[in-house]
C-alpha positions as CSV (number, residue, x, y, z in Angstrom):
1,M,-1.4,103.3,-53.7
2,R,0.3,106.0,-54.9
3,L,4.2,105.7,-54.3
4,L,6.7,108.1,-55.1
5,L,10.3,106.4,-55.7
6,A,13.2,108.7,-55.5
7,T,16.5,107.2,-56.9
8,D,19.8,108.1,-58.4
9,A,20.2,104.9,-60.1
10,W,18.1,104.7,-63.0
11,L,17.9,103.4,-66.6
12,P,19.6,103.4,-68.9
13,Q,22.3,102.3,-66.2
14,V,22.9,98.8,-66.2
15,N,23.5,97.0,-62.6
16,G,22.1,95.3,-60.1
17,V,20.2,98.1,-58.3
18,V,18.8,99.6,-61.4
19,R,17.2,96.1,-62.4
20,T,15.9,95.6,-58.7
21,L,13.9,99.0,-59.1
22,S,12.8,99.1,-62.4
23,T,11.5,95.4,-62.0
24,T,9.6,96.5,-58.7
25,V,8.0,99.2,-60.5
26,R,6.9,97.3,-63.3
27,E,5.5,94.7,-60.7
28,L,3.9,97.3,-58.3
29,Q,2.3,98.7,-61.6
30,R,1.0,95.5,-62.4
31,F,-0.6,95.1,-59.2
32,G,-2.2,98.3,-59.9
33,H,-0.4,100.9,-58.0
34,A,0.6,104.2,-59.3
35,V,4.4,104.9,-59.4
36,R,6.1,107.9,-59.9
37,V,9.8,107.9,-60.0
38,V,12.0,110.7,-59.5
39,H,15.4,109.7,-61.4
40,P,18.4,111.7,-62.9
41,A,17.1,112.4,-65.9
42,L,14.3,115.1,-64.7
43,F,17.2,117.4,-63.5
44,P,20.6,118.8,-64.8
45,N,23.3,116.3,-64.1
46,V,27.2,116.3,-64.4
47,S,29.7,113.3,-64.9
48,S,30.3,111.4,-61.5
49,I,33.8,111.5,-60.1
50,V,34.2,107.9,-59.3
51,Y,32.1,107.0,-62.8
52,P,32.6,109.6,-65.4
53,E,30.0,107.4,-67.4
54,I,27.4,107.9,-64.9
55,R,25.6,111.3,-64.4
56,L,24.8,112.5,-61.4
57,A,21.6,114.8,-61.0
58,L,21.7,118.4,-59.5
59,P,18.0,118.5,-58.3
60,S,16.6,121.9,-57.0
61,M,14.4,121.9,-54.1
62,R,12.0,123.8,-55.9
63,R,11.8,121.1,-58.7
64,V,11.6,118.2,-56.2
65,A,8.7,120.1,-54.4
66,A,6.8,120.5,-57.4
67,I,7.0,116.9,-58.4
68,V,6.4,115.7,-54.6
69,R,3.1,118.1,-54.4
70,G,2.1,117.5,-58.1
71,F,2.0,113.7,-57.5
72,A,0.5,113.6,-54.0
73,P,1.9,110.2,-52.7
74,D,0.5,108.1,-50.3
75,A,3.9,106.7,-49.7
76,I,7.6,107.9,-50.2
77,H,10.7,105.7,-50.7
78,M,13.9,106.8,-50.9
79,A,16.2,103.9,-52.9
80,T,19.8,105.6,-52.9
81,E,21.8,108.0,-50.8
82,G,22.6,110.3,-53.8
83,P,21.7,113.8,-54.7
84,I,17.8,113.0,-55.4
85,G,17.8,110.9,-52.6
86,N,19.1,113.6,-50.4
87,Q,16.9,116.3,-51.7
88,V,13.5,114.4,-51.3
89,R,15.0,113.5,-47.8
90,R,15.1,116.9,-47.2
91,Y,11.8,117.8,-48.1
92,C,10.4,114.8,-46.2
93,V,12.1,116.2,-43.0
94,V,11.1,120.0,-43.3
95,H,7.2,119.1,-44.1
96,A,7.1,115.9,-41.7
97,L,6.5,113.4,-44.0
98,R,7.0,109.8,-43.3
99,F,9.2,107.7,-45.6
100,T,11.2,104.6,-46.0
101,T,14.5,103.8,-47.5
102,S,16.6,100.9,-48.8
103,Y,20.3,100.1,-48.4
104,H,21.8,98.6,-51.7
105,T,25.3,99.9,-52.0
106,R,28.5,99.9,-49.8
107,F,29.4,103.3,-50.8
108,P,31.9,104.0,-47.7
109,E,33.8,100.8,-49.1
110,Y,33.5,102.3,-52.6
111,L,34.6,105.9,-51.1
112,N,37.3,104.2,-49.4
113,A,38.8,102.4,-52.4
114,Y,38.6,105.3,-54.7
115,L,38.9,108.3,-52.9
116,G,40.5,107.1,-49.6
117,L,38.1,108.5,-47.6
118,P,37.8,106.9,-44.1
119,L,35.2,104.1,-43.7
120,S,34.0,105.6,-40.4
121,W,32.9,109.1,-42.5
122,G,30.9,106.8,-45.0
123,H,29.3,105.0,-42.1
124,A,28.6,108.3,-40.4
125,A,27.1,109.6,-43.7
126,L,24.8,106.6,-44.0
127,R,23.4,106.7,-40.3
128,W,22.5,110.5,-40.8
129,F,20.7,109.8,-44.0
130,H,18.9,106.7,-43.1
131,R,18.2,107.9,-39.3
132,P,15.2,109.7,-40.0
133,A,13.3,106.7,-42.0
134,E,10.5,104.9,-40.7
135,A,12.1,101.5,-42.0
136,V,15.2,100.6,-43.3
137,M,14.8,97.8,-46.1
138,V,17.9,95.6,-46.6
139,S,17.8,92.2,-48.9
140,T,19.5,89.6,-46.3
141,P,19.8,89.0,-42.6
142,T,23.4,89.5,-42.9
143,L,23.1,93.1,-44.2
144,E,20.7,93.8,-41.3
145,Q,23.6,92.8,-38.8
146,E,26.2,94.8,-40.6
147,L,24.1,97.9,-40.4
148,R,23.8,97.1,-36.5
149,T,27.4,97.0,-36.5
150,Y,27.6,100.6,-38.3
151,G,25.6,102.0,-35.3
152,F,22.2,102.0,-37.1
153,R,19.1,102.4,-34.8
154,N,16.2,101.9,-37.2
155,R,13.4,99.5,-37.7
156,I,15.1,97.3,-40.3
157,V,13.0,95.0,-42.6
158,R,13.6,92.6,-45.2
159,W,13.1,93.3,-49.0
160,S,14.5,90.4,-50.8
161,R,15.1,90.0,-54.5
162,G,13.8,87.7,-57.4
163,V,14.8,86.2,-60.7
164,D,12.7,85.8,-63.8
165,M,12.3,81.9,-64.5
166,D,10.7,82.6,-67.8
167,L,13.8,84.2,-69.2
168,F,16.7,82.8,-67.2
169,H,16.2,78.8,-67.5
170,P,18.7,75.7,-68.5
171,R,19.2,75.8,-72.3
172,E,21.1,73.6,-74.8
173,R,24.4,74.7,-75.0
174,A,26.1,76.4,-78.1
175,F,29.3,77.7,-76.8
176,P,32.5,75.8,-78.3
177,E,33.3,72.4,-76.1
178,A,36.8,72.8,-76.8
179,H,36.4,75.9,-74.4
180,R,35.2,73.8,-71.4
181,P,35.1,74.1,-68.6
182,I,33.9,77.5,-68.9
183,A,34.1,79.8,-66.1
184,M,32.0,83.1,-66.5
185,Y,32.0,86.6,-64.9
186,V,28.6,88.5,-65.2
187,G,28.9,92.1,-64.3
188,R,30.4,95.4,-64.3
189,L,33.9,95.9,-65.3
190,S,35.2,98.4,-62.3
191,R,37.3,98.3,-59.7
192,E,35.3,97.6,-56.8
193,K,34.1,93.9,-58.4
194,N,37.5,92.6,-57.4
195,L,38.1,91.4,-60.9
196,D,41.7,90.5,-60.5
197,A,40.5,87.5,-58.4
198,F,38.4,86.0,-61.4
199,F,41.4,86.5,-63.8
200,A,44.1,84.9,-61.5
201,L,41.8,81.7,-61.5
202,K,43.8,78.5,-61.9
203,G,42.8,75.6,-63.7
204,Q,41.8,74.2,-67.2
205,G,39.1,75.6,-69.5
206,T,38.4,79.0,-70.7
207,R,37.2,82.5,-68.8
208,Y,34.3,84.3,-70.5
209,V,33.3,87.8,-69.5
210,V,29.9,89.5,-69.9
211,G,29.6,92.8,-69.3
212,D,31.0,96.4,-69.8
213,G,32.8,99.3,-67.9
214,P,35.6,101.5,-67.3
215,L,38.2,98.8,-67.1
216,R,37.0,97.0,-70.1
217,R,39.7,98.2,-72.6
218,E,42.5,97.5,-70.3
219,L,41.3,94.0,-69.4
220,E,40.9,93.1,-73.0
221,R,44.7,94.2,-73.6
222,R,46.0,92.5,-70.6
223,H,43.8,89.4,-70.8
224,R,43.7,88.0,-74.5
225,D,43.1,84.3,-73.8
226,V,39.9,85.6,-72.3
227,V,36.5,85.9,-74.4
228,F,34.7,89.1,-73.7
229,L,31.2,89.3,-75.0
230,G,30.6,92.9,-74.2
231,S,27.2,94.0,-72.6
232,L,24.3,91.6,-73.4
233,S,20.6,91.5,-72.2
234,G,17.4,89.7,-72.7
235,E,17.9,86.4,-74.5
236,A,21.2,87.0,-75.5
237,L,22.3,87.2,-71.6
238,A,20.3,84.1,-70.6
239,T,21.7,81.8,-73.4
240,A,25.1,83.3,-72.1
241,Y,24.5,82.1,-68.6
242,A,23.3,78.7,-69.7
243,N,26.4,78.1,-71.7
244,A,28.9,78.3,-68.5
245,D,29.9,75.6,-66.4
246,V,30.3,77.8,-63.4
247,V,29.6,81.5,-62.9
248,V,32.3,83.1,-60.8
249,F,31.0,86.0,-58.4
250,P,34.3,87.6,-57.2
251,S,32.9,90.5,-55.5
252,R,33.5,91.3,-51.6
253,T,31.3,94.2,-51.4
254,D,28.1,93.4,-53.5
255,T,25.0,93.7,-50.7
256,F,23.1,90.8,-52.6
257,G,24.1,89.9,-56.4
258,L,21.2,89.2,-58.7
259,V,24.0,87.4,-60.9
260,I,23.7,84.8,-58.5
261,L,19.8,84.4,-59.0
262,E,20.4,84.6,-63.0
263,A,23.0,82.0,-62.8
264,L,21.2,79.3,-60.6
265,A,18.0,79.8,-62.5
266,S,20.1,78.9,-65.6
267,G,20.9,75.9,-64.1
268,V,24.7,77.0,-63.3
269,P,26.4,76.6,-60.0
270,V,28.2,79.7,-58.4
271,A,31.6,80.1,-57.0
272,A,32.2,83.1,-54.6
273,Y,33.9,83.9,-51.5
274,P,32.1,83.3,-47.8
275,V,31.0,87.0,-47.7
276,P,27.4,88.6,-47.5
277,G,25.5,88.1,-50.4
278,P,26.9,84.8,-51.6
279,S,26.7,83.5,-48.2
280,D,22.9,84.4,-47.7
281,I,22.0,82.8,-51.1
282,L,24.3,79.6,-52.1
283,E,23.4,76.1,-50.2
284,P,26.5,74.2,-51.1
285,P,27.8,71.9,-52.6
286,Q,25.0,71.6,-55.2
287,T,24.3,75.1,-55.8
288,G,27.8,76.4,-55.8
289,A,30.8,76.8,-53.4
290,L,32.1,79.4,-50.9
291,H,35.8,79.5,-50.2
292,E,38.8,82.1,-49.7
293,D,40.6,80.5,-52.5
294,L,38.4,81.1,-55.3
295,S,40.2,78.5,-57.6
296,I,39.1,75.9,-55.2
297,A,35.5,77.4,-55.0
298,V,35.3,77.1,-59.0
299,E,36.9,73.4,-58.7
300,L,34.3,72.5,-55.8
301,A,31.4,74.1,-57.9
302,L,32.2,72.2,-61.0
303,R,32.5,68.5,-59.3
304,F,29.5,69.2,-57.3
305,G,27.2,71.3,-59.0
306,D,23.8,70.2,-60.0
307,A,21.6,72.1,-62.7
308,Q,18.3,70.9,-61.0
309,A,19.3,71.8,-57.7
310,C,20.5,75.4,-58.8
311,A,17.3,76.0,-60.6
312,A,15.1,74.9,-57.6
313,L,16.7,77.0,-55.2
314,A,16.3,80.0,-57.9
315,R,12.5,79.1,-57.9
316,R,12.6,80.3,-54.3
317,Y,13.2,83.9,-55.3
318,D,9.8,85.3,-57.1
319,W,9.7,89.0,-58.2
320,G,6.0,89.3,-57.1
321,R,6.6,87.7,-53.8
322,T,9.5,90.2,-53.1
323,T,7.2,93.1,-54.6
324,R,4.2,92.4,-52.2
325,Q,7.1,92.3,-49.4
326,F,8.4,95.6,-50.5
327,A,5.0,97.2,-50.6
328,G,4.2,95.5,-47.1
329,N,7.2,97.6,-45.6
330,L,6.1,101.2,-46.8
331,V,4.4,103.9,-44.5
332,A,1.7,106.4,-45.1
333,V,3.3,109.7,-45.8
334,R,1.4,111.3,-42.7
335,C,-0.4,110.0,-39.7
336,T,-3.7,111.7,-38.7
337,R,-6.4,111.2,-35.8
338,D,-8.7,109.5,-38.4
339,A,-6.5,107.4,-40.1
340,V,-4.4,104.4,-39.1
341,C,-0.8,104.3,-40.4
342,P,0.5,100.6,-41.4
343,A,3.5,99.9,-39.7
344,S,3.8,96.3,-40.1
345,G,7.3,95.0,-41.4
346,G,8.0,92.9,-44.3
347,R,10.1,90.3,-42.6
């Protein structure tokens, strides 16, 4: 198969969407498929209004058309609703090409928080973008129900997530015992992550933060009792996870949360709010806790968390399996009388 993947989120950005897409591309190539990623570095770009450090592409239709025609894909997938996703969508609609999309990010909530735009505007824009898609891929049943609530009438299919169990696994602890229990946040340091809830945690022990973002300097200045490790990857990130006693996931707006899987694979329980994402993954009490009071969730996770149970739950999420699920959701770009177009979902 020749897959054209259009995304506004790509390396060197560091976030869950990029990790999901880059890993999926690597797995598809391992299975023998050819993948052409249409990403921001291929076009002129400008700083994002919301995240100045993230560049937004300015793709021309002529350049997009040349890429699509030159690659001649068997399937096309739009992973994001940004400028690149919109231009590739436009090309497909104009030329009657079939395609799929996926829903990764709650943009209506983000735009409401940062710019004050009404949620109804964002939901209307999402419906418009995804309406021509043959299928919309979501990671959890809760997200499917959410999109139905927003008025989506598409065929919605499942595309789960995975975790690298060779990298993330229980390890010998090396962080100071005097700091324990260690409550750790891993992720982007930005407003939509609801970080105030993490820094307001009550209880004994030390808070650790792994990650970077626009709020880092301000947070380091305000919370001098917190250990900031900066952005980590690979073995350094895996070691940090394994040294935590509980990983705290304070976000109320993430659609899944790869951090949760990485923590579980490392043998560490997760404390979170009972919201989509955490509630779809965690199985309390041994793998973590869900509570509207995040301090209580941390206390429960520390009390009942079991490393073996956490790792066992993480093993259910395999990148090879989820990549096959993704591939099974794709559709042929054209249907002809002499060809049978795949239409099976990947639930």
